[in-house]
C-alpha positions, 0 to 999 in steps of 0.5 A: 456491471462487473458485480452482475457476473460474479459468483454471488454472494460476496464474502469478505474476510474481516478478521486478521492478525495485524499489528496496526489493524490495517487489513481488518480496517480495509476489509471492513471498508470494502464490505461497506462499499459493496453493501452501499452498492447493493451487492450481496456481501457479508463478512466471512465468519472465518475460513472454516465457515460452512457457508464458504463451502459452496459458491460465491466469491471470497475476498481477503487482504494479503496472504493466509498463513497456511493452506488450512486458512483457505476456505474449503470451497476453494480447494474442493475438486468440485468447488464453485468458490472463487477467491480475490487476494487484494495484496498490498505488499511487493510480490516477494512478500506473497506466502509461497506455500499457500500458492504452491498448494493451489498450483500443485492441486490445480486450483490456481485458476480459482484465485485472482491476485489484485495489487496496488503495486505494479512492480515486479509482477512477473516474479509471481506469474513466472513462479505460478503459471496460470495465476491471474494478476490484476491492478487496482490502486488503493482506496479509502473509506468515505468516513476518512473525508474531512468536512470540506467546510473546515478547509479554511486558512484560519482552520489550517493555521490552528492546527498544531503542527506544520507537518505530520508523517506516519510510517515504519522504519527499522532500527540498526539492530533490527536490520542486523538481525534480518541480515544475520541469515544472509550468507556473508557474500550477500551483505555488501551487495545488500547495501549496494542495492539499497544505495542504488534505490535510495539514489533512484526511488523509481528503480525496481528492486529486481532491476537494481538487484540483478545489476549488482548481484547477477543471478540473484532473482534465480536464487532459492526463493527464501534466500531471495526474499531474505535478501529483499527484506534486508535491502528494503529495510536499509533503504527505508531507514536511509531514505525516510530518515533523510526526509524527516531530517530535511524538515528540521526547523519546522514543527514535524510530528512523526508517528511510527515505531521507536526506531524513530526516536533517535531522529526526533530532536529539535523541532522534530517530535516523536508521537509514538505508534498510531493504529490504522483507524487513527491515521486520518485523525492524526493527519488532521493535526498538520497543516501539511502531511508528508505522504511518502511512497512505500519503500518497497514500491518503485512506481506505486503509493499506499493508501497513506497518500489518499488519507492525507488528501482526505484530511484537509491538509496540504499533501506533500506527495512523492512524485512517482509514476502512479501519483501522476497517472492514477491519483492526481493526473491534473496535478492540482491536488498536491505538492510533489517532491523528488524522493531522491532529493529531501531538499525538495520536500522542504521546498514544497513545505515552504510553499504550502506554509507561505502561499496560503491561497495555493494551500487552501486551493490544493487542500480542497481539490485533494479532498474532492478528488478522493471523494470522486475517484479514490474511495473503496467504492471506486475500486469495487469494479476492479476487484469484481472484474478480477473475480469474474475472470474477465482479466485472465490471460491478459497483461500481468500488470492489469489495468488501472481502475481508478475511474471505475 
């Protein structure tokens, strides 16, 4: 087993500065899964904790803001601490100064990067040679699972909304602010790249950007990251607002930032922001859940689709390669839609709301699938294999570990 070959103990950083509590919740869920497996694991008391100066494996989510936030055992010349960074965003969101410091200090081989996103991994490996990059899909906690006995036609009919969705979009002012730091020559290309991604959701950012603005991937990293952030904001607003508007006429509850309010009229209701810890309960308000993929991922999904599947609602899932290959390979657990065609969401919603027998079958199959394949317990082996160095020198895209 992978956990028998890792450097013990396992330390999991559980405190983060996160607006919706996403990272801290995920870390706590992973720590609980490790303890349930009998692995010697504990919450890290902070990166200045003296216990992190010795040997072991340190797991953290996303990126530390500064080099000073890294544990001393990772930086010490004779240190025996290894680290696994579970990074839930696109490679362009990696915090370059921290990885640069590890690279320049000859410590990059002590870090393994594990990403649910397979997109553009070469952006990371070309910038930081020697960085190990592995793949593992998202997981969720067992407590996200609804009581399967409540998945009945009567219970679904009693839910207050036809559909629920939760997610982020930027306001027009926020997009203008993001774009203000770009040179004027990059403004129109940003909108052109975004239009390409709206039209073709499975096209990676790198492909669309290089097609429309040749050489942009070789630009100064700060400029490239700023360009990517603007493109992602434009794409997300256009794509997601169109999806929401396609469901007008059915009761849709929207959870997210105030930027959603201008799109919420008629049967589309704005219900404010919801912290990560509430998302599973929020999804339980709907007979269906619109589980779109993250805007920045061309091929992958976030944990939201798994929370939707665990909620007892019928999941309307964006049809991306990872959903078919890693999440629901048998095609029994969700109704899918084409992210480029909002009308297909409406068609899937109508099937879910009118064919009650199929709705119940899919909702039950989805919940069972999450319980059997997609809890954090099923992701531990991929994370621990990365920590043990088993994947070093391999394909930067890594392997899927959904059946671990």
